[in-house]
PyMOL commands that place a pseudoatom at each C-alpha (Angstrom):
pseudoatom trace, name=CA, resn=MET, resi=1, chain=A, elem=C, hetatm=0, pos=[-84.376, 132.185, -101.640]
pseudoatom trace, name=CA, resn=LYS, resi=2, chain=A, elem=C, hetatm=0, pos=[-86.470, 131.841, -98.409]
pseudoatom trace, name=CA, resn=GLN, resi=3, chain=A, elem=C, hetatm=0, pos=[-84.458, 131.071, -94.995]
pseudoatom trace, name=CA, resn=ILE, resi=4, chain=A, elem=C, hetatm=0, pos=[-86.497, 128.780, -92.759]
pseudoatom trace, name=CA, resn=ASP, resi=5, chain=A, elem=C, hetatm=0, pos=[-87.012, 129.653, -89.233]
pseudoatom trace, name=CA, resn=VAL, resi=6, chain=A, elem=C, hetatm=0, pos=[-85.380, 126.828, -87.198]
pseudoatom trace, name=CA, resn=SER, resi=7, chain=A, elem=C, hetatm=0, pos=[-87.575, 127.646, -84.382]
pseudoatom trace, name=CA, resn=SER, resi=8, chain=A, elem=C, hetatm=0, pos=[-90.710, 127.308, -86.156]
pseudoatom trace, name=CA, resn=ILE, resi=9, chain=A, elem=C, hetatm=0, pos=[-89.432, 123.818, -87.284]
pseudoatom trace, name=CA, resn=ASN, resi=10, chain=A, elem=C, hetatm=0, pos=[-88.638, 122.886, -83.674]
pseudoatom trace, name=CA, resn=THR, resi=11, chain=A, elem=C, hetatm=0, pos=[-92.057, 123.668, -82.780]
pseudoatom trace, name=CA, resn=LEU, resi=12, chain=A, elem=C, hetatm=0, pos=[-93.382, 121.533, -85.604]
pseudoatom trace, name=CA, resn=PHE, resi=13, chain=A, elem=C, hetatm=0, pos=[-90.992, 118.564, -84.654]
pseudoatom trace, name=CA, resn=SER, resi=14, chain=A, elem=C, hetatm=0, pos=[-92.612, 118.681, -80.877]
pseudoatom trace, name=CA, resn=SER, resi=15, chain=A, elem=C, hetatm=0, pos=[-95.869, 117.254, -81.875]
pseudoatom trace, name=CA, resn=ILE, resi=16, chain=A, elem=C, hetatm=0, pos=[-93.931, 114.079, -83.335]
pseudoatom trace, name=CA, resn=GLU, resi=17, chain=A, elem=C, hetatm=0, pos=[-90.712, 113.720, -81.272]
pseudoatom trace, name=CA, resn=SER, resi=18, chain=A, elem=C, hetatm=0, pos=[-87.552, 115.771, -80.476]
pseudoatom trace, name=CA, resn=THR, resi=19, chain=A, elem=C, hetatm=0, pos=[-84.919, 114.820, -83.308]
pseudoatom trace, name=CA, resn=GLY, resi=20, chain=A, elem=C, hetatm=0, pos=[-81.870, 116.857, -82.051]
pseudoatom trace, name=CA, resn=LYS, resi=21, chain=A, elem=C, hetatm=0, pos=[-79.434, 118.373, -84.125]
pseudoatom trace, name=CA, resn=PHE, resi=22, chain=A, elem=C, hetatm=0, pos=[-80.389, 118.866, -88.112]
pseudoatom trace, name=CA, resn=TYR, resi=23, chain=A, elem=C, hetatm=0, pos=[-78.885, 121.446, -90.505]
pseudoatom trace, name=CA, resn=ASN, resi=24, chain=A, elem=C, hetatm=0, pos=[-80.399, 124.731, -91.397]
pseudoatom trace, name=CA, resn=PHE, resi=25, chain=A, elem=C, hetatm=0, pos=[-81.891, 124.797, -94.737]
pseudoatom trace, name=CA, resn=LYS, resi=26, chain=A, elem=C, hetatm=0, pos=[-83.447, 127.142, -97.104]
pseudoatom trace, name=CA, resn=TYR, resi=27, chain=A, elem=C, hetatm=0, pos=[-86.314, 126.959, -99.681]
pseudoatom trace, name=CA, resn=ARG, resi=28, chain=A, elem=C, hetatm=0, pos=[-84.824, 127.785, -102.927]
pseudoatom trace, name=CA, resn=CYS, resi=29, chain=A, elem=C, hetatm=0, pos=[-87.773, 127.830, -105.389]
pseudoatom trace, name=CA, resn=SER, resi=30, chain=A, elem=C, hetatm=0, pos=[-90.257, 125.564, -107.024]
pseudoatom trace, name=CA, resn=ASN, resi=31, chain=A, elem=C, hetatm=0, pos=[-90.448, 124.587, -110.538]
pseudoatom trace, name=CA, resn=LYS, resi=32, chain=A, elem=C, hetatm=0, pos=[-93.248, 123.747, -112.507]
pseudoatom trace, name=CA, resn=LEU, resi=33, chain=A, elem=C, hetatm=0, pos=[-93.249, 120.248, -114.031]
pseudoatom trace, name=CA, resn=SER, resi=34, chain=A, elem=C, hetatm=0, pos=[-94.719, 119.444, -117.713]
pseudoatom trace, name=CA, resn=GLN, resi=35, chain=A, elem=C, hetatm=0, pos=[-95.267, 115.710, -117.048]
pseudoatom trace, name=CA, resn=ILE, resi=36, chain=A, elem=C, hetatm=0, pos=[-98.519, 114.116, -116.653]
pseudoatom trace, name=CA, resn=GLY, resi=37, chain=A, elem=C, hetatm=0, pos=[-99.419, 113.910, -112.958]
pseudoatom trace, name=CA, resn=LEU, resi=38, chain=A, elem=C, hetatm=0, pos=[-96.602, 116.220, -111.785]
pseudoatom trace, name=CA, resn=ILE, resi=39, chain=A, elem=C, hetatm=0, pos=[-97.328, 119.663, -110.595]
pseudoatom trace, name=CA, resn=LYS, resi=40, chain=A, elem=C, hetatm=0, pos=[-93.890, 121.301, -109.087]
pseudoatom trace, name=CA, resn=ASP, resi=41, chain=A, elem=C, hetatm=0, pos=[-90.363, 120.345, -107.821]
pseudoatom trace, name=CA, resn=HIS, resi=42, chain=A, elem=C, hetatm=0, pos=[-89.966, 122.179, -104.655]
pseudoatom trace, name=CA, resn=ILE, resi=43, chain=A, elem=C, hetatm=0, pos=[-86.320, 122.658, -104.216]
pseudoatom trace, name=CA, resn=PHE, resi=44, chain=A, elem=C, hetatm=0, pos=[-84.573, 122.989, -100.865]
pseudoatom trace, name=CA, resn=VAL, resi=45, chain=A, elem=C, hetatm=0, pos=[-80.737, 123.381, -99.968]
pseudoatom trace, name=CA, resn=PHE, resi=46, chain=A, elem=C, hetatm=0, pos=[-78.441, 122.693, -97.132]
pseudoatom trace, name=CA, resn=SER, resi=47, chain=A, elem=C, hetatm=0, pos=[-75.240, 122.403, -96.246]
pseudoatom trace, name=CA, resn=ASN, resi=48, chain=A, elem=C, hetatm=0, pos=[-73.335, 120.065, -93.728]
pseudoatom trace, name=CA, resn=PHE, resi=49, chain=A, elem=C, hetatm=0, pos=[-70.642, 120.791, -91.050]
pseudoatom trace, name=CA, resn=LYS, resi=50, chain=A, elem=C, hetatm=0, pos=[-67.883, 120.564, -93.770]
pseudoatom trace, name=CA, resn=ASN, resi=51, chain=A, elem=C, hetatm=0, pos=[-69.822, 123.144, -95.774]
pseudoatom trace, name=CA, resn=GLU, resi=52, chain=A, elem=C, hetatm=0, pos=[-70.724, 120.192, -98.418]
pseudoatom trace, name=CA, resn=LYS, resi=53, chain=A, elem=C, hetatm=0, pos=[-73.963, 121.356, -100.293]
pseudoatom trace, name=CA, resn=PHE, resi=54, chain=A, elem=C, hetatm=0, pos=[-76.867, 119.173, -100.650]
pseudoatom trace, name=CA, resn=GLN, resi=55, chain=A, elem=C, hetatm=0, pos=[-80.124, 119.514, -102.614]
pseudoatom trace, name=CA, resn=ALA, resi=56, chain=A, elem=C, hetatm=0, pos=[-83.512, 118.183, -101.654]
pseudoatom trace, name=CA, resn=ASN, resi=57, chain=A, elem=C, hetatm=0, pos=[-86.290, 117.882, -104.334]
pseudoatom trace, name=CA, resn=LEU, resi=58, chain=A, elem=C, hetatm=0, pos=[-89.705, 117.327, -103.401]
pseudoatom trace, name=CA, resn=HIS, resi=59, chain=A, elem=C, hetatm=0, pos=[-91.938, 116.323, -106.449]
pseudoatom trace, name=CA, resn=GLU, resi=60, chain=A, elem=C, hetatm=0, pos=[-95.506, 117.291, -105.927]
pseudoatom trace, name=CA, resn=TYR, resi=61, chain=A, elem=C, hetatm=0, pos=[-98.018, 114.694, -107.585]
pseudoatom trace, name=CA, resn=ASP, resi=62, chain=A, elem=C, hetatm=0, pos=[-101.750, 116.189, -108.396]
pseudoatom trace, name=CA, resn=ILE, resi=63, chain=A, elem=C, hetatm=0, pos=[-102.929, 113.080, -106.343]
pseudoatom trace, name=CA, resn=GLY, resi=64, chain=A, elem=C, hetatm=0, pos=[-101.729, 114.950, -103.035]
pseudoatom trace, name=CA, resn=LEU, resi=65, chain=A, elem=C, hetatm=0, pos=[-98.191, 113.284, -102.863]
pseudoatom trace, name=CA, resn=PHE, resi=66, chain=A, elem=C, hetatm=0, pos=[-94.759, 114.404, -102.453]
pseudoatom trace, name=CA, resn=ALA, resi=67, chain=A, elem=C, hetatm=0, pos=[-91.759, 112.086, -103.581]
pseudoatom trace, name=CA, resn=VAL, resi=68, chain=A, elem=C, hetatm=0, pos=[-88.821, 112.807, -101.562]
pseudoatom trace, name=CA, resn=LYS, resi=69, chain=A, elem=C, hetatm=0, pos=[-85.218, 112.731, -102.690]
pseudoatom trace, name=CA, resn=PHE, resi=70, chain=A, elem=C, hetatm=0, pos=[-81.768, 114.321, -102.205]
pseudoatom trace, name=CA, resn=TYR, resi=71, chain=A, elem=C, hetatm=0, pos=[-78.210, 114.349, -102.888]
pseudoatom trace, name=CA, resn=SER, resi=72, chain=A, elem=C, hetatm=0, pos=[-74.737, 115.952, -102.310]
pseudoatom trace, name=CA, resn=LYS, resi=73, chain=A, elem=C, hetatm=0, pos=[-74.184, 118.657, -105.022]
pseudoatom trace, name=CA, resn=LYS, resi=74, chain=A, elem=C, hetatm=0, pos=[-70.650, 117.652, -105.569]
pseudoatom trace, name=CA, resn=HIS, resi=75, chain=A, elem=C, hetatm=0, pos=[-72.453, 114.722, -107.531]
pseudoatom trace, name=CA, resn=LYS, resi=76, chain=A, elem=C, hetatm=0, pos=[-74.879, 116.907, -109.463]
pseudoatom trace, name=CA, resn=LEU, resi=77, chain=A, elem=C, hetatm=0, pos=[-73.268, 115.958, -112.671]
pseudoatom trace, name=CA, resn=SER, resi=78, chain=A, elem=C, hetatm=0, pos=[-73.324, 112.002, -111.812]
pseudoatom trace, name=CA, resn=LYS, resi=79, chain=A, elem=C, hetatm=0, pos=[-75.820, 109.616, -113.339]
pseudoatom trace, name=CA, resn=ASP, resi=80, chain=A, elem=C, hetatm=0, pos=[-75.231, 107.961, -110.064]
pseudoatom trace, name=CA, resn=LYS, resi=81, chain=A, elem=C, hetatm=0, pos=[-75.897, 110.718, -107.854]
pseudoatom trace, name=CA, resn=TYR, resi=82, chain=A, elem=C, hetatm=0, pos=[-78.516, 109.469, -105.838]
pseudoatom trace, name=CA, resn=SER, resi=83, chain=A, elem=C, hetatm=0, pos=[-76.476, 106.233, -104.974]
pseudoatom trace, name=CA, resn=LEU, resi=84, chain=A, elem=C, hetatm=0, pos=[-73.263, 107.926, -104.077]
pseudoatom trace, name=CA, resn=LEU, resi=85, chain=A, elem=C, hetatm=0, pos=[-72.199, 107.997, -100.476]
pseudoatom trace, name=CA, resn=THR, resi=86, chain=A, elem=C, hetatm=0, pos=[-70.309, 111.233, -98.787]
pseudoatom trace, name=CA, resn=ASN, resi=87, chain=A, elem=C, hetatm=0, pos=[-68.780, 109.127, -95.884]
pseudoatom trace, name=CA, resn=ASN, resi=88, chain=A, elem=C, hetatm=0, pos=[-68.733, 112.172, -93.511]
pseudoatom trace, name=CA, resn=GLY, resi=89, chain=A, elem=C, hetatm=0, pos=[-70.015, 110.366, -90.520]
pseudoatom trace, name=CA, resn=ASP, resi=90, chain=A, elem=C, hetatm=0, pos=[-73.195, 112.849, -90.434]
pseudoatom trace, name=CA, resn=ALA, resi=91, chain=A, elem=C, hetatm=0, pos=[-75.865, 110.535, -92.345]
pseudoatom trace, name=CA, resn=MET, resi=92, chain=A, elem=C, hetatm=0, pos=[-78.019, 110.752, -89.463]
pseudoatom trace, name=CA, resn=THR, resi=93, chain=A, elem=C, hetatm=0, pos=[-77.898, 114.509, -88.986]
pseudoatom trace, name=CA, resn=ILE, resi=94, chain=A, elem=C, hetatm=0, pos=[-78.704, 114.518, -92.764]
pseudoatom trace, name=CA, resn=LEU, resi=95, chain=A, elem=C, hetatm=0, pos=[-81.666, 112.168, -92.190]
pseudoatom trace, name=CA, resn=LYS, resi=96, chain=A, elem=C, hetatm=0, pos=[-82.987, 114.528, -89.836]
pseudoatom trace, name=CA, resn=THR, resi=97, chain=A, elem=C, hetatm=0, pos=[-82.895, 117.666, -92.193]
pseudoatom trace, name=CA, resn=MET, resi=98, chain=A, elem=C, hetatm=0, pos=[-84.892, 115.570, -94.589]
pseudoatom trace, name=CA, resn=VAL, resi=99, chain=A, elem=C, hetatm=0, pos=[-87.379, 114.752, -91.892]
pseudoatom trace, name=CA, resn=ALA, resi=100, chain=A, elem=C, hetatm=0, pos=[-87.359, 118.602, -90.932]
pseudoatom trace, name=CA, resn=ILE, resi=101, chain=A, elem=C, hetatm=0, pos=[-87.925, 119.521, -94.553]
pseudoatom trace, name=CA, resn=MET, resi=102, chain=A, elem=C, hetatm=0, pos=[-90.576, 117.049, -95.119]
pseudoatom trace, name=CA, resn=ILE, resi=103, chain=A, elem=C, hetatm=0, pos=[-92.288, 118.122, -91.699]
pseudoatom trace, name=CA, resn=TYR, resi=104, chain=A, elem=C, hetatm=0, pos=[-91.952, 121.828, -92.871]
pseudoatom trace, name=CA, resn=THR, resi=105, chain=A, elem=C, hetatm=0, pos=[-93.670, 120.940, -96.099]
pseudoatom trace, name=CA, resn=LEU, resi=106, chain=A, elem=C, hetatm=0, pos=[-96.284, 118.898, -94.292]
pseudoatom trace, name=CA, resn=ASN, resi=107, chain=A, elem=C, hetatm=0, pos=[-97.199, 122.312, -92.196]
pseudoatom trace, name=CA, resn=GLN, resi=108, chain=A, elem=C, hetatm=0, pos=[-97.872, 124.054, -95.844]
pseudoatom trace, name=CA, resn=TYR, resi=109, chain=A, elem=C, hetatm=0, pos=[-99.659, 120.813, -97.377]
pseudoatom trace, name=CA, resn=PRO, resi=110, chain=A, elem=C, hetatm=0, pos=[-101.294, 119.213, -94.462]
pseudoatom trace, name=CA, resn=ASN, resi=111, chain=A, elem=C, hetatm=0, pos=[-103.255, 116.504, -96.517]
pseudoatom trace, name=CA, resn=TYR, resi=112, chain=A, elem=C, hetatm=0, pos=[-100.302, 115.480, -98.274]
pseudoatom trace, name=CA, resn=SER, resi=113, chain=A, elem=C, hetatm=0, pos=[-98.670, 112.092, -98.196]
pseudoatom trace, name=CA, resn=PHE, resi=114, chain=A, elem=C, hetatm=0, pos=[-94.912, 111.256, -98.935]
pseudoatom trace, name=CA, resn=CYS, resi=115, chain=A, elem=C, hetatm=0, pos=[-92.890, 108.485, -100.721]
pseudoatom trace, name=CA, resn=PHE, resi=116, chain=A, elem=C, hetatm=0, pos=[-89.531, 107.595, -101.561]
pseudoatom trace, name=CA, resn=ILE, resi=117, chain=A, elem=C, hetatm=0, pos=[-87.310, 104.887, -103.166]
pseudoatom trace, name=CA, resn=GLY, resi=118, chain=A, elem=C, hetatm=0, pos=[-83.966, 103.799, -101.252]
pseudoatom trace, name=CA, resn=ASN, resi=119, chain=A, elem=C, hetatm=0, pos=[-81.688, 103.783, -104.089]
pseudoatom trace, name=CA, resn=ALA, resi=120, chain=A, elem=C, hetatm=0, pos=[-79.412, 100.567, -104.408]
pseudoatom trace, name=CA, resn=SER, resi=121, chain=A, elem=C, hetatm=0, pos=[-75.452, 101.056, -103.945]
pseudoatom trace, name=CA, resn=LYS, resi=122, chain=A, elem=C, hetatm=0, pos=[-73.035, 99.511, -106.324]
pseudoatom trace, name=CA, resn=ASP, resi=123, chain=A, elem=C, hetatm=0, pos=[-73.254, 95.936, -106.208]
pseudoatom trace, name=CA, resn=GLU, resi=124, chain=A, elem=C, hetatm=0, pos=[-76.611, 95.763, -104.507]
pseudoatom trace, name=CA, resn=GLN, resi=125, chain=A, elem=C, hetatm=0, pos=[-80.041, 94.651, -105.759]
pseudoatom trace, name=CA, resn=THR, resi=126, chain=A, elem=C, hetatm=0, pos=[-82.841, 96.713, -105.752]
pseudoatom trace, name=CA, resn=GLU, resi=127, chain=A, elem=C, hetatm=0, pos=[-85.070, 94.740, -103.334]
pseudoatom trace, name=CA, resn=LYS, resi=128, chain=A, elem=C, hetatm=0, pos=[-84.838, 95.800, -99.850]
pseudoatom trace, name=CA, resn=THR, resi=129, chain=A, elem=C, hetatm=0, pos=[-81.725, 97.760, -100.076]
pseudoatom trace, name=CA, resn=LYS, resi=130, chain=A, elem=C, hetatm=0, pos=[-79.707, 99.176, -97.018]
pseudoatom trace, name=CA, resn=ARG, resi=131, chain=A, elem=C, hetatm=0, pos=[-81.220, 102.655, -97.581]
pseudoatom trace, name=CA, resn=PHE, resi=132, chain=A, elem=C, hetatm=0, pos=[-84.747, 101.475, -97.801]
pseudoatom trace, name=CA, resn=LYS, resi=133, chain=A, elem=C, hetatm=0, pos=[-84.114, 99.751, -94.228]
pseudoatom trace, name=CA, resn=VAL, resi=134, chain=A, elem=C, hetatm=0, pos=[-82.467, 102.815, -92.783]
pseudoatom trace, name=CA, resn=TYR, resi=135, chain=A, elem=C, hetatm=0, pos=[-84.860, 105.413, -94.154]
pseudoatom trace, name=CA, resn=SER, resi=136, chain=A, elem=C, hetatm=0, pos=[-87.920, 102.999, -93.183]
pseudoatom trace, name=CA, resn=ARG, resi=137, chain=A, elem=C, hetatm=0, pos=[-86.718, 102.879, -89.808]
pseudoatom trace, name=CA, resn=ILE, resi=138, chain=A, elem=C, hetatm=0, pos=[-86.285, 106.657, -89.728]
pseudoatom trace, name=CA, resn=MET, resi=139, chain=A, elem=C, hetatm=0, pos=[-89.867, 107.515, -91.085]
pseudoatom trace, name=CA, resn=GLN, resi=140, chain=A, elem=C, hetatm=0, pos=[-91.397, 105.059, -88.519]
pseudoatom trace, name=CA, resn=ARG, resi=141, chain=A, elem=C, hetatm=0, pos=[-89.668, 106.872, -85.638]
pseudoatom trace, name=CA, resn=TYR, resi=142, chain=A, elem=C, hetatm=0, pos=[-90.916, 110.453, -86.732]
pseudoatom trace, name=CA, resn=PHE, resi=143, chain=A, elem=C, hetatm=0, pos=[-94.042, 110.166, -88.749]
pseudoatom trace, name=CA, resn=SER, resi=144, chain=A, elem=C, hetatm=0, pos=[-96.747, 108.624, -85.989]
pseudoatom trace, name=CA, resn=THR, resi=145, chain=A, elem=C, hetatm=0, pos=[-98.957, 105.959, -87.349]
pseudoatom trace, name=CA, resn=ASP, resi=146, chain=A, elem=C, hetatm=0, pos=[-101.868, 107.835, -85.494]
pseudoatom trace, name=CA, resn=ASN, resi=147, chain=A, elem=C, hetatm=0, pos=[-101.302, 110.287, -88.778]
pseudoatom trace, name=CA, resn=PHE, resi=148, chain=A, elem=C, hetatm=0, pos=[-99.822, 108.260, -91.406]
pseudoatom trace, name=CA, resn=SER, resi=149, chain=A, elem=C, hetatm=0, pos=[-100.185, 104.789, -92.764]
pseudoatom trace, name=CA, resn=HIS, resi=150, chain=A, elem=C, hetatm=0, pos=[-96.674, 103.166, -93.392]
pseudoatom trace, name=CA, resn=THR, resi=151, chain=A, elem=C, hetatm=0, pos=[-96.698, 100.975, -96.435]
pseudoatom trace, name=CA, resn=ASN, resi=152, chain=A, elem=C, hetatm=0, pos=[-93.903, 99.664, -98.804]
pseudoatom trace, name=CA, resn=ASP, resi=153, chain=A, elem=C, hetatm=0, pos=[-93.414, 97.854, -101.925]
pseudoatom trace, name=CA, resn=ALA, resi=154, chain=A, elem=C, hetatm=0, pos=[-89.773, 96.115, -100.598]
pseudoatom trace, name=CA, resn=LYS, resi=155, chain=A, elem=C, hetatm=0, pos=[-89.151, 94.449, -104.414]
pseudoatom trace, name=CA, resn=ILE, resi=156, chain=A, elem=C, hetatm=0, pos=[-88.406, 98.097, -105.598]
pseudoatom trace, name=CA, resn=SER, resi=157, chain=A, elem=C, hetatm=0, pos=[-87.513, 99.594, -101.889]
pseudoatom trace, name=CA, resn=LEU, resi=158, chain=A, elem=C, hetatm=0, pos=[-90.606, 102.150, -102.329]
pseudoatom trace, name=CA, resn=TYR, resi=159, chain=A, elem=C, hetatm=0, pos=[-91.859, 103.435, -99.004]
pseudoatom trace, name=CA, resn=SER, resi=160, chain=A, elem=C, hetatm=0, pos=[-94.959, 105.384, -98.498]
pseudoatom trace, name=CA, resn=MET, resi=161, chain=A, elem=C, hetatm=0, pos=[-96.225, 107.350, -95.986]
pseudoatom trace, name=CA, resn=ILE, resi=162, chain=A, elem=C, hetatm=0, pos=[-100.067, 107.790, -96.595]
pseudoatom trace, name=CA, resn=ASN, resi=163, chain=A, elem=C, hetatm=0, pos=[-101.747, 110.685, -94.719]
pseudoatom trace, name=CA, resn=LYS, resi=164, chain=A, elem=C, hetatm=0, pos=[-104.809, 109.430, -92.694]
pseudoatom trace, name=CA, resn=LYS, resi=165, chain=A, elem=C, hetatm=0, pos=[-106.854, 112.813, -93.719]
pseudoatom trace, name=CA, resn=SER, resi=166, chain=A, elem=C, hetatm=0, pos=[-106.825, 111.131, -97.191]
pseudoatom trace, name=CA, resn=ASN, resi=167, chain=A, elem=C, hetatm=0, pos=[-108.460, 108.072, -98.429]
pseudoatom trace, name=CA, resn=VAL, resi=168, chain=A, elem=C, hetatm=0, pos=[-105.484, 105.530, -97.278]
pseudoatom trace, name=CA, resn=GLN, resi=169, chain=A, elem=C, hetatm=0, pos=[-106.793, 102.495, -99.561]
pseudoatom trace, name=CA, resn=LEU, resi=170, chain=A, elem=C, hetatm=0, pos=[-107.192, 104.776, -102.564]
pseudoatom trace, name=CA, resn=MET, resi=171, chain=A, elem=C, hetatm=0, pos=[-103.828, 106.507, -102.039]
pseudoatom trace, name=CA, resn=ALA, resi=172, chain=A, elem=C, hetatm=0, pos=[-102.018, 103.453, -101.755]
pseudoatom trace, name=CA, resn=SER, resi=173, chain=A, elem=C, hetatm=0, pos=[-103.730, 102.209, -105.017]
pseudoatom trace, name=CA, resn=LYS, resi=174, chain=A, elem=C, hetatm=0, pos=[-102.824, 105.570, -107.050]
pseudoatom trace, name=CA, resn=ILE, resi=175, chain=A, elem=C, hetatm=0, pos=[-99.175, 105.288, -105.868]
pseudoatom trace, name=CA, resn=ALA, resi=176, chain=A, elem=C, hetatm=0, pos=[-98.702, 101.479, -106.943]
pseudoatom trace, name=CA, resn=ASN, resi=177, chain=A, elem=C, hetatm=0, pos=[-100.355, 102.654, -109.855]
pseudoatom trace, name=CA, resn=LEU, resi=178, chain=A, elem=C, hetatm=0, pos=[-97.741, 105.461, -110.528]
pseudoatom trace, name=CA, resn=ALA, resi=179, chain=A, elem=C, hetatm=0, pos=[-95.050, 102.739, -109.929]
pseudoatom trace, name=CA, resn=GLN, resi=180, chain=A, elem=C, hetatm=0, pos=[-96.821, 100.311, -112.476]
pseudoatom trace, name=CA, resn=LYS, resi=181, chain=A, elem=C, hetatm=0, pos=[-96.899, 103.279, -115.091]
pseudoatom trace, name=CA, resn=GLU, resi=182, chain=A, elem=C, hetatm=0, pos=[-92.982, 103.409, -114.891]
pseudoatom trace, name=CA, resn=ILE, resi=183, chain=A, elem=C, hetatm=0, pos=[-93.323, 107.013, -113.289]
pseudoatom trace, name=CA, resn=ILE, resi=184, chain=A, elem=C, hetatm=0, pos=[-90.487, 105.926, -110.840]
pseudoatom trace, name=CA, resn=ASP, resi=185, chain=A, elem=C, hetatm=0, pos=[-87.343, 106.614, -111.729]
pseudoatom trace, name=CA, resn=ARG, resi=186, chain=A, elem=C, hetatm=0, pos=[-85.446, 103.013, -112.130]
pseudoatom trace, name=CA, resn=GLY, resi=187, chain=A, elem=C, hetatm=0, pos=[-81.960, 103.962, -112.632]
pseudoatom trace, name=CA, resn=ASN, resi=188, chain=A, elem=C, hetatm=0, pos=[-81.699, 106.579, -115.351]
pseudoatom trace, name=CA, resn=ASN, resi=189, chain=A, elem=C, hetatm=0, pos=[-81.604, 109.599, -112.993]
pseudoatom trace, name=CA, resn=ASN, resi=190, chain=A, elem=C, hetatm=0, pos=[-84.167, 111.694, -114.958]
pseudoatom trace, name=CA, resn=ASP, resi=191, chain=A, elem=C, hetatm=0, pos=[-84.681, 114.728, -112.355]
pseudoatom trace, name=CA, resn=SER, resi=192, chain=A, elem=C, hetatm=0, pos=[-87.824, 115.340, -114.035]
pseudoatom trace, name=CA, resn=VAL, resi=193, chain=A, elem=C, hetatm=0, pos=[-89.730, 112.305, -113.601]
pseudoatom trace, name=CA, resn=SER, resi=194, chain=A, elem=C, hetatm=0, pos=[-89.506, 110.073, -110.398]
pseudoatom trace, name=CA, resn=LEU, resi=195, chain=A, elem=C, hetatm=0, pos=[-90.863, 108.614, -107.239]
pseudoatom trace, name=CA, resn=ALA, resi=196, chain=A, elem=C, hetatm=0, pos=[-87.791, 109.737, -105.492]
pseudoatom trace, name=CA, resn=ARG, resi=197, chain=A, elem=C, hetatm=0, pos=[-84.682, 107.919, -105.679]
pseudoatom trace, name=CA, resn=ASN, resi=198, chain=A, elem=C, hetatm=0, pos=[-82.597, 109.068, -102.798]
pseudoatom trace, name=CA, resn=THR, resi=199, chain=A, elem=C, hetatm=0, pos=[-78.895, 109.310, -101.945]
pseudoatom trace, name=CA, resn=LYS, resi=200, chain=A, elem=C, hetatm=0, pos=[-76.745, 108.870, -98.490]
for i in range(1, 200): cmd.bond("trace and resi %d" % i, "trace and resi %d" % (i + 1))
show_as sticks, trace
zoom trace
C-alpha cells in the first residue's frame, strides 16, 4: 500500500485553491477489469476522525476518463452502500479528501477527465439529487474552468469534468455514449461496472 506524501498534495492543490483540511489517504492497489472499455479500478483508502474507514474507487476507462465513487467500508456489504449517510458531521472533509485523491490522480494522468453520479438517497428521485448538487458545487470550486469543461446530465445526476487537453466535444459525446449503453450503474451496485455512483 502506497503512503501518499501530503506535502505533495498540498503543492498540487496550490495550483487550484487551498482546500484546508483533508484526511490522509493511501493508494492501495489497481485491479485490472475485464469489461469492454474499462482498464483498471484504482483503489484508495482513508479514515476519518472517528477511525471510520472509507474506500474510493477510480474506474479508468480507455477513453481517458476516471469515474469516481466512494463509500464507508462499514457499508461494504450493503446493496445501498453508495446511498447511505455516515452522519459524522465531516462530510466536507471527506469531499475534500476525494478532491485530493482526484488531484493526486490527475498529477499521474494529466490528460484525463473525471465523472461521477450523485446517488439518490432513500425516497429521492434520480434527477438533480442532493449529492449531485453538492458535488457539483465542490467540483466547480476546485477544478478551474481554465482547465476543465464542466458538463452534466441532470436527469441522471451525472456530472463530468472534461479535461481541456482533450477534445472536449468528443469526450462529452463519449461519456454520453457510455450512459446510453447502460455502462452507468443505475442502482444494482455492481462494483465492476459503473460511471460511479457515490455516497455521503
